[in-house]
N, CA, C and O atoms as a GROMACS GRO file, in nm:
protein
  340
    1MET      N    1   0.084  -0.118   0.000
    1MET     CA    2   0.000   0.000   0.000
    1MET      C    3   0.089   0.125   0.000
    1MET      O    4   0.186   0.134   0.076
    2GLU      N    5   0.055   0.219  -0.085
    2GLU     CA    6   0.133   0.341  -0.099
    2GLU      C    7   0.097   0.441   0.011
    2GLU      O    8  -0.018   0.446   0.055
    3PRO      N    9   0.194   0.520   0.054
    3PRO     CA   10   0.162   0.623   0.154
    3PRO      C   11   0.062   0.724   0.096
    3PRO      O   12   0.057   0.746  -0.026
    4ILE      N   13  -0.014   0.781   0.182
    4ILE     CA   14  -0.118   0.875   0.140
    4ILE      C   15  -0.060   0.997   0.071
    4ILE      O   16  -0.126   1.059  -0.012
    5VAL      N   17   0.062   1.033   0.104
    5VAL     CA   18   0.128   1.149   0.042
    5VAL      C   19   0.140   1.128  -0.108
    5VAL      O   20   0.117   1.220  -0.186
    6LEU      N   21   0.175   1.009  -0.149
    6LEU     CA   22   0.186   0.980  -0.292
    6LEU      C   23   0.050   0.989  -0.361
    6LEU      O   24   0.041   1.030  -0.476
    7TYR      N   25  -0.054   0.951  -0.292
    7TYR     CA   26  -0.188   0.960  -0.347
    7TYR      C   27  -0.226   1.107  -0.373
    7TYR      O   28  -0.283   1.138  -0.478
    8PHE      N   29  -0.195   1.194  -0.280
    8PHE     CA   30  -0.231   1.334  -0.295
    8PHE      C   31  -0.140   1.412  -0.390
    8PHE      O   32  -0.176   1.521  -0.432
    9GLU      N   33  -0.025   1.358  -0.424
    9GLU     CA   34   0.065   1.425  -0.517
    9GLU      C   35  -0.003   1.453  -0.651
    9GLU      O   36   0.020   1.557  -0.712
   10LYS      N   37  -0.085   1.361  -0.697
   10LYS     CA   38  -0.149   1.381  -0.827
   10LYS      C   39  -0.250   1.496  -0.825
   10LYS      O   40  -0.279   1.554  -0.930
   11PHE      N   41  -0.303   1.529  -0.709
   11PHE     CA   42  -0.399   1.638  -0.700
   11PHE      C   43  -0.334   1.775  -0.704
   11PHE      O   44  -0.402   1.874  -0.732
   12LYS      N   45  -0.204   1.784  -0.678
   12LYS     CA   46  -0.134   1.912  -0.685
   12LYS      C   47  -0.128   1.966  -0.827
   12LYS      O   48  -0.111   2.086  -0.847
   13LYS      N   49  -0.141   1.878  -0.923
   13LYS     CA   50  -0.128   1.919  -1.063
   13LYS      C   51  -0.259   1.966  -1.124
   13LYS      O   52  -0.260   2.018  -1.235
   14PHE      N   53  -0.369   1.950  -1.054
   14PHE     CA   54  -0.497   1.996  -1.107
   14PHE      C   55  -0.500   2.148  -1.112
   14PHE      O   56  -0.453   2.216  -1.021
   15VAL      N   57  -0.554   2.199  -1.218
   15VAL     CA   58  -0.568   2.344  -1.236
   15VAL      C   59  -0.709   2.382  -1.193
   15VAL      O   60  -0.806   2.319  -1.235
   16PRO      N   61  -0.722   2.485  -1.110
   16PRO     CA   62  -0.857   2.525  -1.071
   16PRO      C   63  -0.935   2.574  -1.192
   16PRO      O   64  -0.876   2.627  -1.286
   17PRO      N   65  -1.063   2.558  -1.190
   17PRO     CA   66  -1.143   2.607  -1.302
   17PRO      C   67  -1.122   2.756  -1.324
   17PRO      O   68  -1.086   2.830  -1.233
   18GLU      N   69  -1.146   2.798  -1.445
   18GLU     CA   70  -1.127   2.938  -1.482
   18GLU      C   71  -1.207   3.032  -1.393
   18GLU      O   72  -1.163   3.143  -1.364
   19ARG      N   73  -1.322   2.988  -1.350
   19ARG     CA   74  -1.408   3.072  -1.265
   19ARG      C   75  -1.336   3.112  -1.136
   19ARG      O   76  -1.343   3.227  -1.095
   20PHE      N   77  -1.267   3.017  -1.072
   20PHE     CA   78  -1.196   3.047  -0.948
   20PHE      C   79  -1.081   3.144  -0.972
   20PHE      O   80  -1.055   3.233  -0.891
   21LEU      N   81  -1.014   3.126  -1.084
   21LEU     CA   82  -0.904   3.216  -1.118
   21LEU      C   83  -0.956   3.357  -1.145
   21LEU      O   84  -0.898   3.455  -1.099
   22ARG      N   85  -1.067   3.367  -1.220
   22ARG     CA   86  -1.124   3.499  -1.246
   22ARG      C   87  -1.167   3.568  -1.118
   22ARG      O   88  -1.146   3.688  -1.102
   23ARG      N   89  -1.227   3.493  -1.027
   23ARG     CA   90  -1.268   3.552  -0.898
   23ARG      C   91  -1.147   3.601  -0.818
   23ARG      O   92  -1.152   3.707  -0.756
   24ALA      N   93  -1.040   3.524  -0.821
   24ALA     CA   94  -0.918   3.565  -0.750
   24ALA      C   95  -0.860   3.691  -0.812
   24ALA      O   96  -0.811   3.778  -0.739
   25VAL      N   97  -0.864   3.702  -0.945
   25VAL     CA   98  -0.812   3.821  -1.013
   25VAL      C   99  -0.897   3.942  -0.977
   25VAL      O  100  -0.844   4.049  -0.945
   26VAL      N  101  -1.029   3.927  -0.983
   26VAL     CA  102  -1.120   4.038  -0.952
   26VAL      C  103  -1.100   4.084  -0.807
   26VAL      O  104  -1.095   4.204  -0.781
   27ALA      N  105  -1.090   3.990  -0.715
   27ALA     CA  106  -1.070   4.026  -0.574
   27ALA      C  107  -0.935   4.094  -0.554
   27ALA      O  108  -0.925   4.190  -0.477
   28SER      N  109  -0.832   4.046  -0.621
   28SER     CA  110  -0.700   4.105  -0.607
   28SER      C  111  -0.696   4.247  -0.663
   28SER      O  112  -0.633   4.335  -0.605
   29ILE      N  113  -0.763   4.268  -0.776
   29ILE     CA  114  -0.768   4.403  -0.834
   29ILE      C  115  -0.843   4.497  -0.741
   29ILE      O  116  -0.802   4.611  -0.722
   30ALA      N  117  -0.954   4.450  -0.684
   30ALA     CA  118  -1.031   4.534  -0.592
   30ALA      C  119  -0.948   4.572  -0.470
   30ALA      O  120  -0.954   4.686  -0.424
   31GLU      N  121  -0.869   4.477  -0.417
   31GLU     CA  122  -0.784   4.508  -0.301
   31GLU      C  123  -0.672   4.604  -0.338
   31GLU      O  124  -0.639   4.695  -0.262
   32LEU      N  125  -0.614   4.583  -0.454
   32LEU     CA  126  -0.496   4.658  -0.495
   32LEU      C  127  -0.530   4.799  -0.543
   32LEU      O  128  -0.466   4.896  -0.503
   33VAL      N  129  -0.631   4.809  -0.628
   33VAL     CA  130  -0.665   4.936  -0.692
   33VAL      C  131  -0.776   5.009  -0.617
   33VAL      O  132  -0.782   5.132  -0.617
   34GLY      N  133  -0.865   4.933  -0.555
   34GLY     CA  134  -0.977   4.994  -0.486
   34GLY      C  135  -1.099   5.013  -0.574
   34GLY      O  136  -1.196   5.076  -0.533
   35GLU      N  137  -1.094   4.958  -0.694
   35GLU     CA  138  -1.207   4.967  -0.788
   35GLU      C  139  -1.253   4.827  -0.823
   35GLU      O  140  -1.171   4.735  -0.837
   36ALA      N  141  -1.383   4.810  -0.837
   36ALA     CA  142  -1.438   4.680  -0.873
   36ALA      C  143  -1.431   4.660  -1.024
   36ALA      O  144  -1.456   4.751  -1.102
   37VAL      N  145  -1.397   4.539  -1.062
   37VAL     CA  146  -1.393   4.500  -1.202
   37VAL      C  147  -1.489   4.382  -1.217
   37VAL      O  148  -1.489   4.292  -1.134
   38ALA      N  149  -1.570   4.384  -1.321
   38ALA     CA  150  -1.665   4.276  -1.343
   38ALA      C  151  -1.592   4.146  -1.376
   38ALA      O  152  -1.492   4.146  -1.447
   39GLU      N  153  -1.643   4.036  -1.322
   39GLU     CA  154  -1.581   3.906  -1.346
   39GLU      C  155  -1.582   3.871  -1.495
   39GLU      O  156  -1.493   3.801  -1.543
   40GLU      N  157  -1.682   3.920  -1.567
   40GLU     CA  158  -1.692   3.893  -1.711
   40GLU      C  159  -1.583   3.965  -1.791
   40GLU      O  160  -1.556   3.929  -1.905
   41SER      N  161  -1.522   4.066  -1.731
   41SER     CA  162  -1.419   4.141  -1.802
   41SER      C  163  -1.281   4.078  -1.789
   41SER      O  164  -1.183   4.132  -1.841
   42VAL      N  165  -1.272   3.965  -1.721
   42VAL     CA  166  -1.146   3.893  -1.704
   42VAL      C  167  -1.153   3.764  -1.785
   42VAL      O  168  -1.242   3.682  -1.766
   43LYS      N  169  -1.058   3.748  -1.875
   43LYS     CA  170  -1.048   3.627  -1.958
   43LYS      C  171  -0.916   3.559  -1.930
   43LYS      O  172  -0.816   3.625  -1.899
   44VAL      N  173  -0.914   3.427  -1.940
   44VAL     CA  174  -0.793   3.351  -1.913
   44VAL      C  175  -0.763   3.262  -2.033
   44VAL      O  176  -0.850   3.190  -2.082
   45ARG      N  177  -0.639   3.269  -2.078
   45ARG     CA  178  -0.590   3.179  -2.184
   45ARG      C  179  -0.455   3.126  -2.140
   45ARG      O  180  -0.357   3.201  -2.134
   46GLY      N  181  -0.451   3.000  -2.109
   46GLY     CA  182  -0.327   2.941  -2.059
   46GLY      C  183  -0.291   3.002  -1.924
   46GLY      O  184  -0.371   2.999  -1.831
   47SER      N  185  -0.173   3.057  -1.915
   47SER     CA  186  -0.132   3.122  -1.790
   47SER      C  187  -0.137   3.274  -1.801
   47SER      O  188  -0.079   3.346  -1.719
   48THR      N  189  -0.207   3.324  -1.905
   48THR     CA  190  -0.219   3.468  -1.926
   48THR      C  191  -0.360   3.515  -1.892
   48THR      O  192  -0.458   3.452  -1.932
   49VAL      N  193  -0.369   3.625  -1.819
   49VAL     CA  194  -0.497   3.684  -1.782
   49VAL      C  195  -0.514   3.813  -1.861
   49VAL      O  196  -0.425   3.898  -1.862
   50PHE      N  197  -0.628   3.826  -1.927
   50PHE     CA  198  -0.660   3.946  -2.004
   50PHE      C  199  -0.770   4.022  -1.931
   50PHE      O  200  -0.871   3.965  -1.892
   51ILE      N  201  -0.748   4.152  -1.913
   51ILE     CA  202  -0.844   4.236  -1.842
   51ILE      C  203  -0.899   4.341  -1.936
   51ILE      O  204  -0.824   4.414  -2.000
   52SER      N  205  -1.032   4.347  -1.946
   52SER     CA  206  -1.098   4.452  -2.023
   52SER      C  207  -1.166   4.544  -1.923
   52SER      O  208  -1.272   4.511  -1.869
   53ALA      N  209  -1.106   4.656  -1.899
   53ALA     CA  210  -1.160   4.750  -1.801
   53ALA      C  211  -1.130   4.892  -1.849
   53ALA      O  212  -1.069   4.913  -1.954
   54HIS      N  213  -1.174   4.987  -1.772
   54HIS     CA  214  -1.148   5.128  -1.801
   54HIS      C  215  -0.997   5.148  -1.810
   54HIS      O  216  -0.922   5.091  -1.730
   55PRO      N  217  -0.951   5.229  -1.904
   55PRO     CA  218  -0.806   5.250  -1.921
   55PRO      C  219  -0.733   5.295  -1.794
   55PRO      O  220  -0.616   5.260  -1.774
   56THR      N  221  -0.800   5.370  -1.710
   56THR     CA  222  -0.737   5.414  -1.585
   56THR      C  223  -0.710   5.295  -1.493
   56THR      O  224  -0.603   5.285  -1.432
   57ILE      N  225  -0.807   5.206  -1.484
   57ILE     CA  226  -0.790   5.087  -1.400
   57ILE      C  227  -0.681   4.998  -1.459
   57ILE      O  228  -0.597   4.946  -1.385
   58LYS      N  229  -0.683   4.980  -1.591
   58LYS     CA  230  -0.581   4.897  -1.654
   58LYS      C  231  -0.441   4.954  -1.633
   58LYS      O  232  -0.346   4.880  -1.610
   59ALA      N  233  -0.428   5.085  -1.641
   59ALA     CA  234  -0.297   5.148  -1.620
   59ALA      C  235  -0.248   5.123  -1.477
   59ALA      O  236  -0.131   5.093  -1.456
   60GLU      N  237  -0.337   5.135  -1.382
   60GLU     CA  238  -0.302   5.110  -1.242
   60GLU      C  239  -0.262   4.964  -1.222
   60GLU      O  240  -0.166   4.934  -1.150
   61VAL      N  241  -0.336   4.874  -1.283
   61VAL     CA  242  -0.305   4.731  -1.273
   61VAL      C  243  -0.168   4.702  -1.334
   61VAL      O  244  -0.089   4.629  -1.274
   62PHE      N  245  -0.139   4.758  -1.449
   62PHE     CA  246  -0.011   4.732  -1.515
   62PHE      C  247   0.106   4.791  -1.438
   62PHE      O  248   0.216   4.735  -1.439
   63MET      N  249   0.084   4.905  -1.371
   63MET     CA  250   0.191   4.963  -1.290
   63MET      C  251   0.221   4.876  -1.167
   63MET      O  252   0.333   4.875  -1.117
   64ARG      N  253   0.119   4.805  -1.121
   64ARG     CA  254   0.134   4.720  -1.002
   64ARG      C  255   0.123   4.572  -1.038
   64ARG      O  256   0.078   4.492  -0.958
   65LYS      N  257   0.165   4.538  -1.158
   65LYS     CA  258   0.150   4.401  -1.209
   65LYS      C  259   0.215   4.297  -1.118
   65LYS      O  260   0.154   4.194  -1.088
   66LYS      N  261   0.337   4.322  -1.073
   66LYS     CA  262   0.409   4.227  -0.988
   66LYS      C  263   0.333   4.202  -0.859
   66LYS      O  264   0.318   4.087  -0.816
   67GLU      N  265   0.284   4.308  -0.798
   67GLU     CA  266   0.208   4.294  -0.674
   67GLU      C  267   0.078   4.218  -0.698
   67GLU      O  268   0.037   4.136  -0.615
   68LEU      N  269   0.013   4.244  -0.811
   68LEU     CA  270  -0.110   4.173  -0.846
   68LEU      C  271  -0.083   4.024  -0.864
   68LEU      O  272  -0.158   3.941  -0.814
   69LEU      N  273   0.022   3.990  -0.936
   69LEU     CA  274   0.057   3.849  -0.957
   69LEU      C  275   0.088   3.780  -0.824
   69LEU      O  276   0.053   3.663  -0.805
   70ASP      N  277   0.154   3.850  -0.734
   70ASP     CA  278   0.183   3.793  -0.601
   70ASP      C  279   0.054   3.767  -0.524
   70ASP      O  280   0.040   3.662  -0.460
   71ARG      N  281  -0.039   3.860  -0.529
   71ARG     CA  282  -0.166   3.843  -0.457
   71ARG      C  283  -0.247   3.727  -0.515
   71ARG      O  284  -0.307   3.650  -0.440
   72ILE      N  285  -0.248   3.714  -0.646
   72ILE     CA  286  -0.320   3.603  -0.708
   72ILE      C  287  -0.255   3.471  -0.667
   72ILE      O  288  -0.326   3.374  -0.637
   73SER      N  289  -0.124   3.467  -0.665
   73SER     CA  290  -0.053   3.345  -0.625
   73SER      C  291  -0.083   3.309  -0.480
   73SER      O  292  -0.092   3.191  -0.446
   74GLU      N  293  -0.098   3.408  -0.394
   74GLU     CA  294  -0.134   3.382  -0.254
   74GLU      C  295  -0.272   3.320  -0.244
   74GLU      O  296  -0.295   3.228  -0.166
   75LYS      N  297  -0.364   3.372  -0.323
   75LYS     CA  298  -0.502   3.322  -0.318
   75LYS      C  299  -0.515   3.182  -0.378
   75LYS      O  300  -0.587   3.098  -0.325
   76LEU      N  301  -0.444   3.158  -0.486
   76LEU     CA  302  -0.448   3.028  -0.554
   76LEU      C  303  -0.306   2.976  -0.566
   76LEU      O  304  -0.240   2.994  -0.668
   77SER      N  305  -0.260   2.912  -0.462
   77SER     CA  306  -0.120   2.868  -0.460
   77SER      C  307  -0.090   2.762  -0.565
   77SER      O  308   0.026   2.746  -0.604
   78ILE      N  309  -0.190   2.690  -0.611
   78ILE     CA  310  -0.167   2.584  -0.710
   78ILE      C  311  -0.149   2.643  -0.849
   78ILE      O  312  -0.065   2.598  -0.927
   79MET      N  313  -0.229   2.744  -0.880
   79MET     CA  314  -0.230   2.802  -1.014
   79MET      C  315  -0.127   2.914  -1.024
   79MET      O  316  -0.121   3.001  -0.937
   80GLN      N  317  -0.047   2.911  -1.127
   80GLN     CA  318   0.052   3.015  -1.150
   80GLN      C  319   0.008   3.100  -1.270
   80GLN      O  320  -0.013   3.048  -1.379
   81VAL      N  321  -0.006   3.228  -1.249
   81VAL     CA  322  -0.039   3.321  -1.355
   81VAL      C  323   0.092   3.382  -1.402
   81VAL      O  324   0.167   3.438  -1.321
   82GLY      N  325   0.118   3.373  -1.531
   82GLY     CA  326   0.244   3.422  -1.582
   82GLY      C  327   0.241   3.565  -1.630
   82GLY      O  328   0.342   3.635  -1.622
   83GLU      N  329   0.126   3.611  -1.679
   83GLU     CA  330   0.119   3.742  -1.742
   83GLU      C  331  -0.019   3.802  -1.724
   83GLU      O  332  -0.119   3.730  -1.719
   84VAL      N  333  -0.024   3.934  -1.713
   84VAL     CA  334  -0.150   4.008  -1.709
   84VAL      C  335  -0.147   4.108  -1.821
   84VAL      O  336  -0.052   4.186  -1.833
   85ARG      N  337  -0.248   4.106  -1.903
   85ARG     CA  338  -0.257   4.199  -2.016
   85ARG      C  339  -0.390   4.269  -2.017
   85ARG      O  340  -0.416   4.351  -2.105
   0.00000   0.00000   0.00000
């Protein structure tokens, strides 16, 4: 019989559904910028997150991109976001 740790190793590779990632991005933007972004305005392709928002919000997000990526990683430790556009 294999140790339980080996059994759970395979679950570390599962990617959370896009919905959870979008919610984490929206929450992180709200915390970071102080403005709400609609969940529908966040799209995910691979490890890249695309944000369709007011240019002012997008500019603020891009200036704080590193901090945003860190916050998303804290919320979803399994999923790694590589880029925000």
